[in-house]
C-alpha angles and dihedrals in degrees: 000000000000119000118230115258117230106215092184094071097073090049092050091050090051093052091047092052092050093049092051093048095049098074091047091055092047093052091053092054094051111111115254121233113262113244137168125036091331088071089074092060143120095038111214120211102173137196128297116272136187131233110188106313096337123094117209118201117197113223136174096241113171098190096047111158120161142147128223142116128305125207132190117250141145131313139089133258125009094321138127144190123243133180104222114013119096121267117266105024136132130242139177111233117202124192105224091208099056104015091234112150128196137176115246134184116225110220107151142047116248169350094227094215125088096223096059124073100189139019113207126203112240093255092051091047090052092052090050091049098250119141121226110280092014126133121211140179110249144173117228117200124174114231140175106231124191120270092255091064093041091054092049093053092045089056092048096254117132119231123223115284119259125247111290116259113251118249093244092061092043090058090053091050093048091051090049090052093048092053098050128081113256093210098054131070105275119245111257109221136117114266118265109242122216115270118265114259117266120258089253090059092052092059139264114337122240115269119247119235089256092052091046093052096044097077091049095061096059089048091058091047091048093230105128092161089064094056098107096057107070091201089074090070098076093043096091090055097049097057099056093057098084095034115067094192097071090059091104085068088070093080087052089059092052094078088060094091088048089056091053093049098077094058089054091054090047091056091052094050093049089056094057100065091049090054094048091055095043131103131234134192112235102212096179149296121257131195091206117063094210091058091049092050091050092051092047093051091054094053102031089245134144130246125222129174120233116176110309095343137077112224122210114207135174118212147330096238128193094231142007094259091063091045090052090057090052090047090056089051092052093048092047087055090057102265096125093167094060115124143178119252141161115281092228 
């Protein structure tokens, strides 16, 4: 006896296989989340917009450096809102009260008030030391951090705070903020540091070889009263020319250079203590000499070799205020890891 054959079973199995395979195919075609450096692109600048009577024009400005007021708003991670810089971009935010500086990622437009330059997310405000609802004077400077720090901020993880800004530079920034209008777009320019002290303020200048030798000649001639006029120095050498007898006095004049030698050594020794107490700006260390030379030529720095690396340094400087100005120059050139250290 033959059993009946059910021809519908193969068709049902075929439909079941197709229905199980359909979700798998759909999941493969779903777009993956963008990670890595590509997550910072494309950079959006945007169109001009108006708040009250003030028009704000977004612009991709690489050397942006301005002072204003920061307030605490919404957002997550170490992020902030800015009116004109591209989105996303990265800035160093410095509290002008404490000098504390942090790295922040700009992700939003705002704040929508003319008297505030920046709106920090709560986590960014906490890292800077601002309480919720507080308002603080800040400096905002656009930077180009390494990919490791970019990736940390993209994932919501704060990066270590920067070196605190010295008090001399903070005074310059506070004065710049006090002189600008709070209801107009702030001027974006690096702060002008105080002028370096004049050579007279730094102490007596080094004597030239002529000035060092001038006092020795009157001593040989025995005319101390003629020390102020410098013309008296060659007088002992003019008289012996027509008279051959005074020639034995020539050996007496030979010790004259020996008399001038001690002042030269004294000048050298007075330079050494000033160098030991001076400051330098360590721009970076390079494994390739050509790269170090190129960096030094851009900043007017010097190159020294230590071990397997070539170190680029600016200075030395007489005090930390002068070194701070050089540090700002190095950071503005893109060397964000530059730091101040003792010359010795």
